[in-house]
ZADO-1210 file (C-alpha; in nm, 4 decimals, padded with zeros to 6 digits):
<atoms>
<atom x="02.2021" y="00.4403" z="05.6940" code="MET" pos="1"/>
<atom x="02.3088" y="00.7484" z="05.5180" code="PHE" pos="2"/>
<atom x="02.1724" y="00.8986" z="05.1991" code="ASP" pos="3"/>
<atom x="02.4209" y="00.8115" z="04.8957" code="TRP" pos="4"/>
<atom x="02.3027" y="01.1802" z="04.7906" code="GLN" pos="5"/>
<atom x="02.4319" y="01.3818" z="05.0799" code="ASP" pos="6"/>
<atom x="02.7797" y="01.1320" z="05.0433" code="LEU" pos="7"/>
<atom x="02.8448" y="01.2366" z="04.6601" code="ARG" pos="8"/>
<atom x="02.7865" y="01.6486" z="04.8048" code="TYR" pos="9"/>
<atom x="03.0202" y="01.5952" z="05.0781" code="PHE" pos="10"/>
<atom x="03.2879" y="01.4428" z="04.8133" code="VAL" pos="11"/>
<atom x="03.2942" y="01.7590" z="04.6555" code="VAL" pos="12"/>
<atom x="03.3160" y="01.9799" z="04.8574" code="LEU" pos="13"/>
<atom x="03.5952" y="01.7852" z="04.9922" code="ALA" pos="14"/>
<atom x="03.7592" y="01.8050" z="04.6550" code="ARG" pos="15"/>
<atom x="03.6853" y="02.1676" z="04.5676" code="VAL" pos="16"/>
<atom x="03.7513" y="02.3060" z="04.9762" code="GLY" pos="17"/>
<atom x="03.4498" y="02.5831" z="04.9724" code="THR" pos="18"/>
<atom x="03.0685" y="02.5902" z="04.9556" code="LEU" pos="19"/>
<atom x="03.0607" y="02.8305" z="04.6317" code="SER" pos="20"/>
<atom x="03.2838" y="02.5814" z="04.4894" code="GLY" pos="21"/>
<atom x="03.0958" y="02.2758" z="04.5658" code="ALA" pos="22"/>
<atom x="02.7160" y="02.4782" z="04.4824" code="ALA" pos="23"/>
<atom x="02.9314" y="02.5677" z="04.1373" code="GLY" pos="24"/>
<atom x="03.0153" y="02.2121" z="04.0932" code="ALA" pos="25"/>
<atom x="02.6970" y="02.0949" z="04.1589" code="LEU" pos="26"/>
<atom x="02.4576" y="02.3336" z="03.9961" code="SER" pos="27"/>
<atom x="02.2921" y="02.4247" z="04.3253" code="VAL" pos="28"/>
<atom x="02.2588" y="02.6620" z="04.5866" code="GLU" pos="29"/>
<atom x="02.4993" y="02.6990" z="04.8796" code="HIS" pos="30"/>
<atom x="02.2370" y="02.6284" z="05.1753" code="ALA" pos="31"/>
<atom x="02.1897" y="02.2771" z="04.9727" code="THR" pos="32"/>
<atom x="02.5499" y="02.1709" z="05.0023" code="ILE" pos="33"/>
<atom x="02.5650" y="02.2970" z="05.3924" code="GLY" pos="34"/>
<atom x="02.1885" y="02.1118" z="05.4371" code="ARG" pos="35"/>
<atom x="02.3307" y="01.7829" z="05.2807" code="ARG" pos="36"/>
<atom x="02.6365" y="01.7557" z="05.4556" code="VAL" pos="37"/>
<atom x="02.4726" y="01.8552" z="05.7965" code="ALA" pos="38"/>
<atom x="02.2225" y="01.5643" z="05.7006" code="SER" pos="39"/>
<atom x="02.5485" y="01.3212" z="05.6138" code="LEU" pos="40"/>
<atom x="02.6687" y="01.4117" z="05.9789" code="GLU" pos="41"/>
<atom x="02.3905" y="01.3504" z="06.1405" code="ALA" pos="42"/>
<atom x="02.3497" y="00.9771" z="05.9832" code="ALA" pos="43"/>
<atom x="02.6933" y="00.8943" z="06.0573" code="LEU" pos="44"/>
<atom x="02.7195" y="01.0811" z="06.3971" code="GLY" pos="45"/>
<atom x="03.0598" y="01.2183" z="06.3295" code="LEU" pos="46"/>
<atom x="03.1693" y="01.5710" z="06.2584" code="LYS" pos="47"/>
<atom x="03.3479" y="01.5516" z="05.9099" code="LEU" pos="48"/>
<atom x="03.4153" y="01.9551" z="05.8272" code="VAL" pos="49"/>
<atom x="03.4884" y="02.2493" z="05.9932" code="TYR" pos="50"/>
<atom x="03.3097" y="02.5365" z="05.8770" code="ARG" pos="51"/>
<atom x="03.5226" y="02.8531" z="05.8392" code="LEU" pos="52"/>
<atom x="03.4563" y="03.2020" z="05.6700" code="PRO" pos="53"/>
<atom x="03.5688" y="03.1864" z="05.3307" code="ARG" pos="54"/>
<atom x="03.6274" y="02.7689" z="05.2929" code="SER" pos="55"/>
<atom x="03.5790" y="02.4272" z="05.4812" code="VAL" pos="56"/>
<atom x="03.8640" y="02.2334" z="05.6394" code="ARG" pos="57"/>
<atom x="03.8033" y="01.8545" z="05.6749" code="LEU" pos="58"/>
<atom x="03.8297" y="01.7167" z="06.0522" code="THR" pos="59"/>
<atom x="04.0666" y="01.3282" z="06.0790" code="GLU" pos="60"/>
<atom x="03.6847" y="01.2084" z="06.0514" code="ASP" pos="61"/>
<atom x="03.6274" y="01.3619" z="05.7322" code="GLY" pos="62"/>
<atom x="03.9250" y="01.3385" z="05.5726" code="LYS" pos="63"/>
<atom x="03.8890" y="00.9592" z="05.6190" code="ALA" pos="64"/>
<atom x="03.5656" y="00.9586" z="05.4932" code="ILE" pos="65"/>
<atom x="03.6952" y="01.1504" z="05.1753" code="ALA" pos="66"/>
<atom x="03.9516" y="00.9011" z="05.1159" code="ALA" pos="67"/>
<atom x="03.6723" y="00.5985" z="05.2046" code="LEU" pos="68"/>
<atom x="03.4073" y="00.7594" z="04.9429" code="ALA" pos="69"/>
<atom x="03.6098" y="00.8722" z="04.6259" code="ALA" pos="70"/>
<atom x="03.6419" y="00.5788" z="04.5258" code="PRO" pos="71"/>
<atom x="03.2841" y="00.5109" z="04.5407" code="MET" pos="72"/>
<atom x="03.2275" y="00.8881" z="04.3229" code="ALA" pos="73"/>
<atom x="03.4497" y="00.7534" z="04.0991" code="GLU" pos="74"/>
<atom x="03.2546" y="00.4332" z="04.0851" code="GLY" pos="75"/>
<atom x="02.9239" y="00.5849" z="04.0062" code="ALA" pos="76"/>
<atom x="03.0615" y="00.8327" z="03.6786" code="LEU" pos="77"/>
<atom x="03.1959" y="00.5080" z="03.5160" code="ALA" pos="78"/>
<atom x="02.8444" y="00.3337" z="03.5686" code="ILE" pos="79"/>
<atom x="02.6942" y="00.6740" z="03.3991" code="GLU" pos="80"/>
<atom x="02.9419" y="00.6626" z="03.1249" code="ALA" pos="81"/>
<atom x="02.8609" y="00.3098" z="03.0862" code="TYR" pos="82"/>
<atom x="02.4493" y="00.3533" z="03.0767" code="ALA" pos="83"/>
<atom x="02.5265" y="00.6635" z="02.8467" code="LEU" pos="84"/>
<atom x="02.7302" y="00.4424" z="02.6208" code="ARG" pos="85"/>
<atom x="02.4881" y="00.1586" z="02.6742" code="ALA" pos="86"/>
<atom x="02.1623" y="00.3314" z="02.6105" code="SER" pos="87"/>
<atom x="02.2660" y="00.4759" z="02.2895" code="ALA" pos="88"/>
<atom x="02.4439" y="00.2075" z="02.1403" code="SER" pos="89"/>
<atom x="02.2780" y="-00.0587" z="01.8532" code="LEU" pos="90"/>
<atom x="02.3397" y="-00.3641" z="02.0055" code="SER" pos="91"/>
<atom x="02.2371" y="-00.6534" z="02.2380" code="GLY" pos="92"/>
<atom x="01.9880" y="-00.9145" z="02.2741" code="THR" pos="93"/>
<atom x="01.6282" y="-00.8299" z="02.1818" code="ILE" pos="94"/>
<atom x="01.3911" y="-01.1018" z="02.3110" code="ARG" pos="95"/>
<atom x="01.0386" y="-01.1234" z="02.1268" code="ILE" pos="96"/>
<atom x="00.7125" y="-01.3370" z="02.1699" code="SER" pos="97"/>
<atom x="00.5242" y="-01.3935" z="01.8479" code="VAL" pos="98"/>
<atom x="00.2593" y="-01.5923" z="01.7509" code="PRO" pos="99"/>
<atom x="00.4199" y="-01.9233" z="01.5694" code="PRO" pos="100"/>
<atom x="00.2327" y="-01.8380" z="01.2383" code="THR" pos="101"/>
<atom x="00.3510" y="-01.4672" z="01.2556" code="LEU" pos="102"/>
<atom x="00.6941" y="-01.5706" z="01.3446" code="GLY" pos="103"/>
<atom x="00.7262" y="-01.8391" z="01.1073" code="SER" pos="104"/>
<atom x="00.5606" y="-01.7412" z="00.8079" code="HIS" pos="105"/>
<atom x="00.6257" y="-01.3602" z="00.8316" code="CYS" pos="106"/>
<atom x="00.9192" y="-01.2527" z="01.0274" code="ILE" pos="107"/>
<atom x="01.1592" y="-01.5319" z="01.0470" code="ALA" pos="108"/>
<atom x="01.1565" y="-01.4679" z="00.6463" code="LEU" pos="109"/>
<atom x="01.2273" y="-01.1449" z="00.6835" code="HIS" pos="110"/>
<atom x="01.5193" y="-01.1938" z="00.9525" code="MET" pos="111"/>
<atom x="01.7927" y="-01.1386" z="00.6508" code="ARG" pos="112"/>
<atom x="01.7376" y="-00.8131" z="00.5854" code="GLY" pos="113"/>
<atom x="01.6986" y="-00.7209" z="00.9628" code="PHE" pos="114"/>
<atom x="02.1118" y="-00.8800" z="01.0039" code="ARG" pos="115"/>
<atom x="02.2137" y="-00.7270" z="00.7234" code="GLU" pos="116"/>
<atom x="02.0933" y="-00.3510" z="00.9111" code="ALA" pos="117"/>
<atom x="02.1906" y="-00.4460" z="01.2653" code="ASN" pos="118"/>
<atom x="02.4542" y="-00.6691" z="01.2708" code="PRO" pos="119"/>
<atom x="02.4679" y="-00.5927" z="01.6413" code="THR" pos="120"/>
<atom x="02.1423" y="-00.7045" z="01.7289" code="VAL" pos="121"/>
<atom x="02.0316" y="-01.0145" z="01.8359" code="LYS" pos="122"/>
<atom x="01.7007" y="-01.1362" z="01.8355" code="ILE" pos="123"/>
<atom x="01.5560" y="-01.3888" z="02.0125" code="VAL" pos="124"/>
<atom x="01.1985" y="-01.5465" z="01.8902" code="MET" pos="125"/>
<atom x="00.9262" y="-01.7417" z="02.1293" code="GLU" pos="126"/>
<atom x="00.6565" y="-01.8605" z="01.9319" code="GLY" pos="127"/>
<atom x="00.3999" y="-01.8578" z="02.1937" code="ALA" pos="128"/>
<atom x="00.0213" y="-01.8640" z="02.0827" code="ALA" pos="129"/>
<atom x="-00.0973" y="-01.7296" z="02.4268" code="GLY" pos="130"/>
<atom x="00.0147" y="-01.3682" z="02.6638" code="ILE" pos="131"/>
<atom x="00.3804" y="-01.4114" z="02.6915" code="ALA" pos="132"/>
<atom x="00.4268" y="-01.2339" z="03.0436" code="PRO" pos="133"/>
<atom x="00.6860" y="-00.9296" z="02.9866" code="LEU" pos="134"/>
<atom x="00.7124" y="-00.8697" z="03.3721" code="ASP" pos="135"/>
<atom x="00.8936" y="-01.2089" z="03.4529" code="ARG" pos="136"/>
<atom x="01.1794" y="-01.1644" z="03.1917" code="GLY" pos="137"/>
<atom x="01.0119" y="-01.4228" z="02.9292" code="VAL" pos="138"/>
<atom x="01.0439" y="-01.1283" z="02.6601" code="ALA" pos="139"/>
<atom x="01.1298" y="-00.7185" z="02.5663" code="ASP" pos="140"/>
<atom x="00.8588" y="-00.7485" z="02.3683" code="ILE" pos="141"/>
<atom x="00.5693" y="-00.9147" z="02.2376" code="ALA" pos="142"/>
<atom x="00.2496" y="-00.9501" z="01.9568" code="ILE" pos="143"/>
<atom x="-00.0095" y="-01.0999" z="02.1251" code="ARG" pos="144"/>
<atom x="-00.3760" y="-01.1684" z="01.9710" code="MET" pos="145"/>
<atom x="-00.5497" y="-01.0029" z="02.2495" code="VAL" pos="146"/>
<atom x="-00.5421" y="-00.6348" z="02.3397" code="GLU" pos="147"/>
<atom x="-00.3578" y="-00.5895" z="02.6673" code="PRO" pos="148"/>
<atom x="-00.5292" y="-00.4626" z="02.9387" code="ARG" pos="149"/>
<atom x="-00.2143" y="-00.3912" z="03.1501" code="GLU" pos="150"/>
<atom x="-00.1833" y="-00.0267" z="03.2331" code="ALA" pos="151"/>
<atom x="00.2128" y="-00.0134" z="03.2242" code="SER" pos="152"/>
<atom x="00.2199" y="-00.1402" z="02.8703" code="LEU" pos="153"/>
<atom x="00.2995" y="00.0721" z="02.5710" code="VAL" pos="154"/>
<atom x="00.0953" y="-00.0340" z="02.3250" code="THR" pos="155"/>
<atom x="-00.0102" y="-00.0876" z="01.9658" code="ARG" pos="156"/>
<atom x="-00.2427" y="-00.2303" z="01.7290" code="ARG" pos="157"/>
<atom x="-00.0130" y="-00.3481" z="01.4092" code="ILE" pos="158"/>
<atom x="-00.2228" y="-00.5957" z="01.1514" code="GLY" pos="159"/>
<atom x="-00.4573" y="-00.8741" z="01.2249" code="ALA" pos="160"/>
<atom x="-00.4308" y="-01.2116" z="01.1243" code="ILE" pos="161"/>
<atom x="-00.7269" y="-01.3415" z="00.8851" code="ARG" pos="162"/>
<atom x="-00.8514" y="-01.7230" z="00.9401" code="PHE" pos="163"/>
<atom x="-01.0837" y="-01.9350" z="00.6750" code="GLY" pos="164"/>
<atom x="-01.2314" y="-02.3473" z="00.7349" code="LEU" pos="165"/>
<atom x="-01.0049" y="-02.5774" z="00.5004" code="TYR" pos="166"/>
<atom x="-01.0139" y="-02.9314" z="00.4283" code="ALA" pos="167"/>
<atom x="-00.8852" y="-03.1897" z="00.1853" code="SER" pos="168"/>
<atom x="-01.0413" y="-03.1909" z="-00.1647" code="HIS" pos="169"/>
<atom x="-01.1944" y="-03.5151" z="-00.0653" code="ASP" pos="170"/>
<atom x="-01.3532" y="-03.3929" z="00.2716" code="TYR" pos="171"/>
<atom x="-01.4599" y="-03.0645" z="00.0800" code="ALA" pos="172"/>
<atom x="-01.7172" y="-03.2753" z="-00.0952" code="THR" pos="173"/>
<atom x="-01.8985" y="-03.4108" z="00.2222" code="ARG" pos="174"/>
<atom x="-02.2096" y="-03.1442" z="00.3703" code="SER" pos="175"/>
<atom x="-02.1454" y="-02.9641" z="00.6037" code="ALA" pos="176"/>
<atom x="-02.3610" y="-03.1287" z="00.8290" code="ALA" pos="177"/>
<atom x="-02.0837" y="-03.4419" z="00.8233" code="GLN" pos="178"/>
<atom x="-01.8313" y="-03.2069" z="00.8964" code="TRP" pos="179"/>
<atom x="-01.6164" y="-03.2718" z="01.2188" code="GLU" pos="180"/>
<atom x="-01.3392" y="-03.0366" z="01.2865" code="PHE" pos="181"/>
<atom x="-00.9796" y="-02.9981" z="01.3869" code="ILE" pos="182"/>
<atom x="-00.9331" y="-02.6769" z="01.6888" code="ALA" pos="183"/>
<atom x="-00.7055" y="-02.5400" z="01.8637" code="ASN" pos="184"/>
<atom x="-00.6739" y="-02.6959" z="02.2860" code="ASP" pos="185"/>
<atom x="-00.8704" y="-02.5053" z="02.5384" code="ALA" pos="186"/>
<atom x="-00.5377" y="-02.2809" z="02.6134" code="SER" pos="187"/>
<atom x="-00.6849" y="-02.0657" z="02.3429" code="LEU" pos="188"/>
<atom x="-01.0442" y="-02.0213" z="02.4155" code="ASP" pos="189"/>
<atom x="-00.9630" y="-01.6978" z="02.5161" code="HIS" pos="190"/>
<atom x="-00.8607" y="-01.5621" z="02.1718" code="VAL" pos="191"/>
<atom x="-01.1746" y="-01.4634" z="01.8564" code="SER" pos="192"/>
<atom x="-01.1125" y="-01.7007" z="01.6090" code="HIS" pos="193"/>
<atom x="-01.0992" y="-02.0061" z="01.8250" code="GLN" pos="194"/>
<atom x="-01.4274" y="-01.8061" z="02.0168" code="ARG" pos="195"/>
<atom x="-01.5873" y="-01.8208" z="01.6601" code="TRP" pos="196"/>
<atom x="-01.5292" y="-02.2032" z="01.6419" code="LEU" pos="197"/>
<atom x="-01.7031" y="-02.3314" z="01.8692" code="ARG" pos="198"/>
<atom x="-01.9901" y="-02.1215" z="01.7945" code="ALA" pos="199"/>
<atom x="-01.9699" y="-02.2399" z="01.4607" code="TYR" pos="200"/>
<atom x="-02.0029" y="-02.6270" z="01.5693" code="LEU" pos="201"/>
<atom x="-02.3482" y="-02.5991" z="01.6314" code="GLU" pos="202"/>
<atom x="-02.3337" y="-02.9374" z="01.7622" code="GLY" pos="203"/>
<atom x="-02.0690" y="-03.1169" z="01.5157" code="ARG" pos="204"/>
<atom x="-01.7674" y="-03.2366" z="01.6676" code="PRO" pos="205"/>
<atom x="-01.4441" y="-03.2042" z="01.7297" code="ILE" pos="206"/>
<atom x="-01.2648" y="-03.4975" z="01.6941" code="VAL" pos="207"/>
<atom x="-00.8568" y="-03.3287" z="01.7151" code="PHE" pos="208"/>
<atom x="-00.7159" y="-03.0726" z="01.9436" code="GLU" pos="209"/>
<atom x="-00.3429" y="-02.9117" z="01.8906" code="THR" pos="210"/>
<atom x="-00.2116" y="-02.5295" z="01.9729" code="GLY" pos="211"/>
<atom x="00.0306" y="-02.6245" z="01.6809" code="ASP" pos="212"/>
<atom x="-00.1331" y="-02.4507" z="01.3886" code="VAL" pos="213"/>
<atom x="00.1019" y="-02.6645" z="01.1559" code="ILE" pos="214"/>
<atom x="-00.0100" y="-03.0263" z="01.3092" code="GLY" pos="215"/>
<atom x="-00.3640" y="-02.8415" z="01.2280" code="GLN" pos="216"/>
<atom x="-00.2790" y="-02.8116" z="00.8898" code="GLN" pos="217"/>
<atom x="-00.1418" y="-03.1716" z="00.8907" code="ALA" pos="218"/>
<atom x="-00.4191" y="-03.3166" z="01.0246" code="ALA" pos="219"/>
<atom x="-00.6526" y="-03.1681" z="00.7609" code="ALA" pos="220"/>
<atom x="-00.4366" y="-03.2639" z="00.4497" code="ARG" pos="221"/>
<atom x="-00.4982" y="-03.6042" z="00.5601" code="ASN" pos="222"/>
<atom x="-00.8687" y="-03.5679" z="00.5483" code="GLY" pos="223"/>
<atom x="-00.9290" y="-03.5532" z="00.9267" code="VAL" pos="224"/>
<atom x="-01.1556" y="-03.3108" z="00.9635" code="GLY" pos="225"/>
<atom x="-01.1843" y="-02.8792" z="00.8850" code="VAL" pos="226"/>
<atom x="-00.9215" y="-02.6843" z="01.0210" code="ALA" pos="227"/>
<atom x="-01.0155" y="-02.3566" z="01.0688" code="LEU" pos="228"/>
<atom x="-00.6264" y="-02.1967" z="00.9322" code="LEU" pos="229"/>
<atom x="-00.4775" y="-01.8691" z="00.8955" code="PRO" pos="230"/>
<atom x="-00.5078" y="-01.7399" z="00.5531" code="THR" pos="231"/>
<atom x="-00.1663" y="-01.7025" z="00.5018" code="MET" pos="232"/>
<atom x="-00.1344" y="-02.0575" z="00.5266" code="ILE" pos="233"/>
<atom x="-00.4545" y="-02.2099" z="00.3905" code="GLY" pos="234"/>
<atom x="-00.4247" y="-02.0305" z="00.0585" code="ASP" pos="235"/>
<atom x="-00.1203" y="-02.1534" z="00.0346" code="GLY" pos="236"/>
<atom x="-00.1181" y="-02.5142" z="00.0479" code="ASP" pos="237"/>
<atom x="-00.2770" y="-02.7096" z="-00.2786" code="THR" pos="238"/>
<atom x="-00.3451" y="-02.9624" z="-00.0672" code="ALA" pos="239"/>
<atom x="-00.5939" y="-02.7896" z="00.0762" code="LEU" pos="240"/>
<atom x="-00.9422" y="-02.6151" z="-00.0593" code="VAL" pos="241"/>
<atom x="-01.1405" y="-02.3194" z="00.1310" code="ARG" pos="242"/>
<atom x="-01.4943" y="-02.4460" z="00.2938" code="VAL" pos="243"/>
<atom x="-01.7687" y="-02.3227" z="00.4684" code="GLY" pos="244"/>
<atom x="-01.8862" y="-02.0425" z="00.1639" code="GLY" pos="245"/>
<atom x="-01.9138" y="-01.6686" z="00.3227" code="LYS" pos="246"/>
<atom x="-01.8410" y="-01.8011" z="00.6670" code="ALA" pos="247"/>
<atom x="-01.5321" y="-01.6511" z="00.8499" code="ALA" pos="248"/>
<atom x="-01.4399" y="-01.5521" z="01.1456" code="PRO" pos="249"/>
<atom x="-01.3093" y="-01.2242" z="01.2650" code="PRO" pos="250"/>
<atom x="-00.9569" y="-01.1258" z="01.2340" code="GLU" pos="251"/>
<atom x="-00.7855" y="-01.1960" z="01.5087" code="THR" pos="252"/>
<atom x="-00.6035" y="-00.8252" z="01.5736" code="PRO" pos="253"/>
<atom x="-00.1904" y="-00.8012" z="01.6676" code="LEU" pos="254"/>
<atom x="-00.0821" y="-00.5722" z="01.9169" code="TRP" pos="255"/>
<atom x="00.2965" y="-00.4738" z="01.9679" code="LEU" pos="256"/>
<atom x="00.3954" y="-00.4246" z="02.3433" code="VAL" pos="257"/>
<atom x="00.6475" y="-00.3391" z="02.5738" code="THR" pos="258"/>
<atom x="00.7339" y="-00.1383" z="02.8349" code="TYR" pos="259"/>
<atom x="00.8153" y="00.2228" z="02.7811" code="PRO" pos="260"/>
<atom x="01.1299" y="00.1862" z="02.9498" code="ASP" pos="261"/>
<atom x="01.2562" y="-00.0482" z="02.6932" code="LEU" pos="262"/>
<atom x="01.1223" y="00.1143" z="02.4221" code="ARG" pos="263"/>
<atom x="01.3462" y="00.3956" z="02.4131" code="ARG" pos="264"/>
<atom x="01.6619" y="00.2111" z="02.3892" code="THR" pos="265"/>
<atom x="01.7809" y="00.1896" z="02.0478" code="PRO" pos="266"/>
<atom x="01.7914" y="-00.2362" z="01.9833" code="ALA" pos="267"/>
<atom x="01.4370" y="-00.2497" z="02.1002" code="VAL" pos="268"/>
<atom x="01.3085" y="00.0351" z="01.8558" code="LYS" pos="269"/>
<atom x="01.4885" y="-00.1304" z="01.6004" code="ALA" pos="270"/>
<atom x="01.2949" y="-00.4607" z="01.6525" code="VAL" pos="271"/>
<atom x="00.9681" y="-00.3038" z="01.7246" code="MET" pos="272"/>
<atom x="01.0281" y="-00.1040" z="01.3704" code="ALA" pos="273"/>
<atom x="01.0972" y="-00.4241" z="01.1837" code="PHE" pos="274"/>
<atom x="00.8331" y="-00.5981" z="01.3906" code="LEU" pos="275"/>
<atom x="00.5842" y="-00.3862" z="01.2075" code="VAL" pos="276"/>
<atom x="00.7285" y="-00.3557" z="00.9020" code="GLU" pos="277"/>
<atom x="00.6920" y="-00.7160" z="00.8466" code="CYS" pos="278"/>
<atom x="00.3450" y="-00.7023" z="00.9130" code="VAL" pos="279"/>
<atom x="00.2778" y="-00.4471" z="00.7120" code="SER" pos="280"/>
<atom x="00.4336" y="-00.6010" z="00.4047" code="ARG" pos="281"/>
<atom x="00.2481" y="-00.9136" z="00.4387" code="GLU" pos="282"/>
<atom x="-00.1201" y="-00.9228" z="00.2827" code="PRO" pos="283"/>
<atom x="-00.2440" y="-01.1539" z="00.4977" code="HIS" pos="284"/>
<atom x="-00.1684" y="-00.9621" z="00.8334" code="PHE" pos="285"/>
<atom x="-00.1265" y="-00.6322" z="00.7406" code="ALA" pos="286"/>
<atom x="-00.4449" y="-00.4092" z="00.8261" code="ASP" pos="287"/>
<atom x="-00.6307" y="-00.2533" z="00.4954" code="SER" pos="288"/>
</atoms>
């Protein structure tokens, strides 16, 4: 298989007719043009040009190859022009993966402002408490609750989710020794607040597990047990009261991640800036 770059050099030489002219058009040395054309001839097994003292003349095979290659060169230029326009335009669909609490109680609340400022950018949001695999096309940008370890990702801490223990008013009258608990399922055992709760149990049982934080809230409201909820949710629910005294889990950091190449596109840059702003404007999530 021939080198596409060799073909590109030959097309320019065939159009211009001289080594010096082709070298000037491509901003390279004369010798580079000669070497590229010789490489193409060797790969194809054809003589393409006759080298004359001041110019070159195409062989019959050279004329045929030049005619076939001209539309390819035009197509390549069209692709470059399209890529330039696309990379410079603030438009497109950006997929994000975020913790559900952050998505529904922060990002969704500010979407109107983002849409008004960026009417040609569409955000597709997936609420995922786990680790979204960016390399599988699940998302272009993710906010994770665990610091990413992949060296290929661009990573930035943008805030944290803070948690507290909550129960219904009636349930809160029980002694702490009698508490039963509501927790995430085992799929979230890797996050810091879940690990803290497992240690806090001290033999007391978990009686209900769900990865749905709204389900945990509803169960706590109905007296099922004590739930470890984001303060954004627990503090704003008048049917719940914070319990446990000074016992509180460490905050769970929020990490904004994407790939370096994606970060350079205008639409991704705009969405990343929007996510950072959303988190920084919310006291329950912003770094102090």
